[in-house]
C-alpha positions in Angstrom: -59.5 71.9 140.1 -63.0 70.7 139.6 -64.3 74.3 139.9 -61.9 75.6 137.3 -62.8 72.7 134.9 -66.5 73.4 135.3 -66.0 77.1 134.6 -64.0 76.3 131.5 -66.6 73.8 130.4 -69.4 76.3 130.8 -67.3 78.9 128.9 -66.7 76.4 126.1 -70.4 75.5 126.0 -71.4 79.1 125.8 -69.0 79.7 122.9 -70.3 76.6 121.1 -73.9 77.8 121.5 -72.9 81.2 120.1 -71.4 79.6 117.1 -74.5 77.4 116.6 -77.0 80.3 116.9 -76.3 81.8 113.5 -76.7 78.3 111.9 -80.0 77.8 113.6 -81.2 81.2 112.5 -80.0 80.4 108.9 -81.9 77.2 108.9 -85.0 79.0 110.2 -84.6 81.6 107.5 -84.1 79.1 104.7 -86.6 79.6 101.9 -87.1 77.7 98.6 -85.6 80.7 96.9 -82.5 80.8 99.1 -82.0 77.1 98.8 -82.3 77.2 95.0 -79.6 79.9 94.9 -77.2 77.5 96.6 -77.7 74.6 94.3 -75.4 73.3 91.6 -76.7 72.6 88.1 -76.7 68.9 88.7 -78.5 69.3 92.0 -81.2 71.4 90.3 -81.6 69.0 87.4 -81.8 66.1 89.9 -84.8 67.5 91.6 -86.8 67.0 88.4 -86.5 63.2 88.4 -89.0 60.9 90.0 -87.6 57.4 89.4 -87.9 53.7 90.3 -85.2 52.8 92.9 -83.9 50.4 90.3 -83.0 53.3 88.0 -80.0 53.9 90.3 -78.6 50.7 89.0 -77.0 52.7 86.2 -75.7 49.8 84.2 -79.3 48.8 83.4 -81.2 50.3 80.5 -84.6 49.5 82.0 -85.9 47.8 85.1 -89.5 46.7 85.3 -91.7 46.0 88.4 -90.5 42.5 89.3 -87.7 41.8 91.7 -87.2 45.5 92.7 -84.9 47.0 95.3 -86.2 46.7 98.8 -83.5 48.6 100.7 -81.0 51.4 100.0 -77.6 49.9 99.4 -74.1 51.3 98.9 -74.3 51.1 95.1 -77.4 53.2 95.1 -75.7 55.8 97.4 -72.8 56.0 95.0 -75.1 56.4 92.0 -77.1 59.0 93.9 -73.9 61.1 94.5 -73.7 61.5 90.7 -77.5 61.5 90.0 -79.1 63.2 93.0 -82.7 62.6 92.0 -85.6 64.4 93.7 -87.9 61.4 94.3 -89.0 57.8 93.9 -91.9 55.7 92.8 -92.3 52.4 94.5 -94.0 49.3 93.0 -95.0 45.9 94.4 -91.5 44.6 93.9 -90.1 47.2 96.2 -92.5 46.2 99.1 -91.9 43.2 101.2 -93.4 43.8 104.6 -94.3 46.6 107.0 -91.0 46.9 108.7 -89.0 46.8 105.5 -91.2 49.4 103.8 -90.9 51.9 106.7 -87.1 51.5 106.7 -86.9 51.8 102.9 -89.1 55.0 102.6 -87.2 56.6 105.5 -83.8 55.8 103.9 -84.9 57.0 100.5 -86.0 60.4 102.0 -82.6 60.7 103.7 -80.4 60.0 100.7 -79.7 63.7 100.1 -79.8 66.9 102.0 -83.2 67.7 100.4 -85.8 65.1 101.4 -87.1 62.9 98.6 -90.6 62.6 97.3 -91.6 59.0 97.9 -94.7 58.1 95.9 -96.8 55.1 94.9 -99.8 54.2 92.8 -102.4 53.4 95.4 -105.7 54.0 93.6 -108.0 51.3 94.9 -109.4 48.4 92.9 -106.8 46.7 90.7 -104.1 49.3 91.3 -102.9 48.8 94.9 -99.1 48.4 95.4 -99.2 48.3 99.2 -102.6 46.8 100.1 -102.2 44.0 97.5 -99.4 42.6 99.7 -101.1 40.2 102.2 -98.4 40.8 104.8 -99.8 44.3 105.5 -103.3 43.0 106.4 -104.9 46.1 104.9 -108.5 46.1 103.7 -108.4 46.5 100.0 -110.4 49.4 98.6 -112.9 48.6 95.8 -112.4 50.2 92.4 -113.2 53.8 92.0 -116.1 52.9 89.6 -117.7 51.1 92.5 -117.3 54.3 94.6 -118.7 56.4 91.8 -121.8 54.2 91.5 -122.8 55.2 95.0 -123.2 58.7 93.8 -122.1 60.0 97.2 -118.8 62.1 97.3 -118.5 61.4 101.0 -117.6 57.8 100.1 -114.7 59.1 98.0 -113.6 61.3 100.9 -113.5 58.3 103.1 -111.5 56.3 100.6 -109.0 59.1 100.2 -108.7 59.3 104.0 -108.3 55.6 104.4 -105.6 55.2 101.7 -103.8 58.3 103.0 -103.8 57.1 106.5 -101.8 54.0 105.8 -99.6 55.6 103.1 -98.5 58.2 105.6 -97.8 55.5 108.2 -95.5 53.7 105.7 -93.6 56.9 104.7 -95.3 58.0 101.5 -95.8 61.7 100.9 -97.4 61.5 97.4 -100.1 59.2 96.1 -100.3 59.0 92.3 -104.0 59.2 92.5 -106.9 59.9 91.9 -107.6 58.9 88.4 -109.4 62.0 87.1 -110.3 60.6 83.7 -113.9 60.4 82.5 -114.7 56.9 81.1 -116.2 58.4 77.9 -115.2 55.4 75.7 -116.8 52.1 77.1 -114.2 50.1 75.1 -111.4 51.7 77.1 -109.6 49.1 79.1 -106.5 50.8 80.3 -108.6 53.2 82.5 -111.8 51.2 82.7 -113.0 50.8 86.2 -110.2 52.9 87.6 -112.4 55.9 86.7 -115.2 57.1 88.9 -117.7 57.4 86.2 -118.6 58.4 82.6 -120.4 61.5 84.0 -117.8 64.3 84.2 -119.7 66.3 86.9 -119.8 63.2 89.1 -116.1 62.5 88.5 -115.4 66.1 89.4 -117.2 65.8 92.8 -115.6 62.5 93.6 -112.1 63.7 92.8 -112.6 66.8 95.0 -113.7 64.7 97.9 -110.9 62.1 97.4 -108.3 64.9 97.5 -109.9 66.3 100.7 -109.7 62.9 102.4 -106.0 62.4 101.3 -105.1 66.0 102.4 -106.6 65.3 105.8 -103.9 62.7 106.2 -101.1 65.1 105.0 -100.5 63.1 101.8 -100.3 64.9 98.4 -102.3 63.8 95.4 -101.8 63.6 91.6 -104.6 64.1 89.2 -104.2 61.9 86.1 -104.1 61.6 83.1 -104.5 65.1 81.6 -106.2 66.0 79.3 -108.1 62.7 79.7 -107.3 59.1 78.9 -110.8 57.7 79.3 -111.9 58.5 75.8 -109.1 56.5 74.1 -109.1 53.0 72.8 -105.4 52.3 72.9 -102.8 51.9 75.7 -99.9 54.4 75.9 -97.9 51.7 77.8 -97.6 49.9 74.5 -97.3 52.7 71.9 -98.9 55.7 70.1 -102.4 56.6 71.2 -104.4 59.5 69.7 -107.5 61.2 70.9 -109.3 62.8 67.9 -111.3 65.4 69.8 -110.9 69.1 69.5 -110.1 71.3 72.5 -113.7 72.6 72.6 -114.9 69.0 72.7 -112.5 68.2 75.5 -113.7 71.2 77.5 -117.2 69.9 77.3 -116.3 66.5 78.8 -112.8 65.1 79.6 -111.4 68.4 81.0 -114.3 69.2 83.4 -113.0 67.2 86.4 -109.4 68.6 85.9 -110.6 72.2 85.6 -112.9 72.0 88.6 -110.1 70.7 90.8 -107.1 72.8 89.6 -107.1 74.9 92.8 -106.8 71.8 95.1 -104.3 69.9 92.8 -100.8 69.3 94.1 -99.6 67.6 90.9 -101.2 67.0 87.5 -99.9 64.1 85.4 -99.8 64.5 81.7 -100.7 61.4 79.6 -98.7 60.4 76.5 -101.8 61.0 74.4 -101.4 62.7 71.0 -104.1 65.3 70.1 -103.9 65.9 66.4 -107.0 68.2 66.4 -105.6 70.4 69.2 -101.9 70.7 68.5 -99.8 71.0 65.3 -96.5 69.9 66.9 -97.1 66.2 66.5 -96.1 65.6 70.1 -97.9 63.6 72.9 -99.5 65.9 75.5 -96.7 65.1 78.0 -94.1 66.7 75.7 -96.2 69.4 74.1 -95.6 73.1 75.0 -99.0 73.8 73.3 -100.8 71.6 75.8 -98.8 72.3 79.0 -97.6 75.9 78.7 -100.3 77.4 76.4 -103.4 75.4 77.5 -102.9 74.0 81.0 -100.8 76.9 82.5 -101.9 79.7 80.2 -105.5 79.3 79.3 -106.6 77.3 82.4 -104.3 79.1 84.8 -102.8 76.1 86.6 -99.8 77.1 88.7 -99.0 73.8 90.5 -96.6 70.9 89.7 -96.8 69.0 86.4 -95.4 65.5 85.9 -95.2 63.3 82.9 -96.6 59.8 83.0 -93.8 57.2 83.0 -91.2 58.1 80.3 -90.3 54.4 80.0 -93.7 53.7 78.3 -93.9 52.6 74.7 -95.6 55.8 73.5 -92.3 57.6 74.4 -89.6 55.0 73.9 -90.7 53.9 70.5 -90.1 57.4 69.2 -87.7 59.3 71.5 -84.4 58.6 73.3 -84.4 59.2 77.1 -82.5 62.4 76.6 -84.9 63.7 73.8 -88.0 63.0 75.9 -86.6 64.6 79.0 -85.5 67.8 77.2 -88.8 68.1 75.3 -90.8 67.6 78.5 -88.9 70.3 80.4 -89.1 72.7 77.5 -92.8 72.1 77.3 -93.4 73.2 80.9 -93.2 69.9 82.9 -91.7 69.9 86.4 -91.3 66.2 87.2 -89.8 63.8 84.8 -91.1 60.4 85.8 -89.3 57.1 85.3 -87.1 57.6 82.2 -86.1 54.4 80.4 -82.4 55.3 81.0 -81.7 57.7 83.9 -78.1 58.7 82.9 -79.2 59.5 79.4 -82.1 61.6 80.5 -80.3 63.3 83.3 -77.1 64.2 81.4 -79.3 65.2 78.4 -81.0 67.8 80.5 -77.7 69.0 81.9 -76.2 69.4 78.4 -79.4 71.2 77.2 -79.1 73.8 79.9 -75.3 74.2 79.4 -75.6 74.8 75.7 -78.6 77.1 76.0 -81.4 74.9 74.5 -83.1 75.1 77.9 -82.6 78.5 79.6 -81.5 78.0 83.2 -84.4 80.3 84.2 -86.8 77.7 82.8 -85.1 75.0 84.9 -85.3 77.2 88.0 -89.0 77.7 87.6 -89.6 73.9 88.0 -87.1 73.4 90.7 -88.7 76.2 92.7 -92.1 74.7 92.4 -90.7 71.4 93.6 -88.9 72.9 96.6 -92.0 74.8 97.6 -94.0 71.6 97.8 -91.2 69.8 99.7 -90.7 72.6 102.2 -94.5 72.9 102.8 -95.0 69.2 103.6 
């Protein structure tokens, strides 16, 4: 009896392995293109959104940094089923201690069948979401202006490697850094000492080395805030900010560090800066096809991912609804729609725009394909 049972068991195992083999082969053969072909419209639209965890509390118009979610709960899972977003941005309120953070980033990545981008602003200096928490006992990096003052790009590489090392340990795969702005206006406070220098060539070298250090730890980077926020006096968190320079003037200063690092850039963040002497559409750079498609992608030849700055900032919300801003950004050439003020409005607005033809589905597919390629090449 035992021999018959063993024979049957082996036969059953062989049959199971034969059934599993095509699945394994299918998984091995899965490409971004084949994955895209299987996705529903809502799944594709979802990949565009990079949100705060709190945005999955769909009854709330806006959630700020304080008192954030620190774990994935059932309400978030139910919301995610309807709004399957592509990634998350964590802030200090989402971070309690090392054990909690590792569990949270793991669970965020596993919410859907396509792993999530899990990102954070970890620049050094005054912008440190993880290292600012004393429970992590992490040495705080100085401001990038201090690094820039050394004049040695090797120091920027070490900073990128140091930050990337602990970010990877705690589950992050994208750092929303380095600041690539040139501090060309000494009165600028929103960028201030977050920038490496007022010398564009030095900024360029420092940014290149920072990226190299971060990439050595297998963490992606985000160059911000194109086309350059360091020459402004206002703060786009609060409202409208304009930079009066022409495109030729930007090419001679603010754009130099971006252009020099386009080949190494994973993501470029568009600032909500209006450029009245460059465009005639009246839109901030983050929503302007003239800036993103014509200039950044066309003239400069950038092929990587583009994200907006946070769409919940005053420069956007004082003029546009969540749906309007999301649709304008996608139409302009943006790939990642970061932190809309109201996720359902932005998400459903994009779905409706594709359904009624205002946004061609081919345009949507371009962005989703870029996102999938980055995710599948982690």
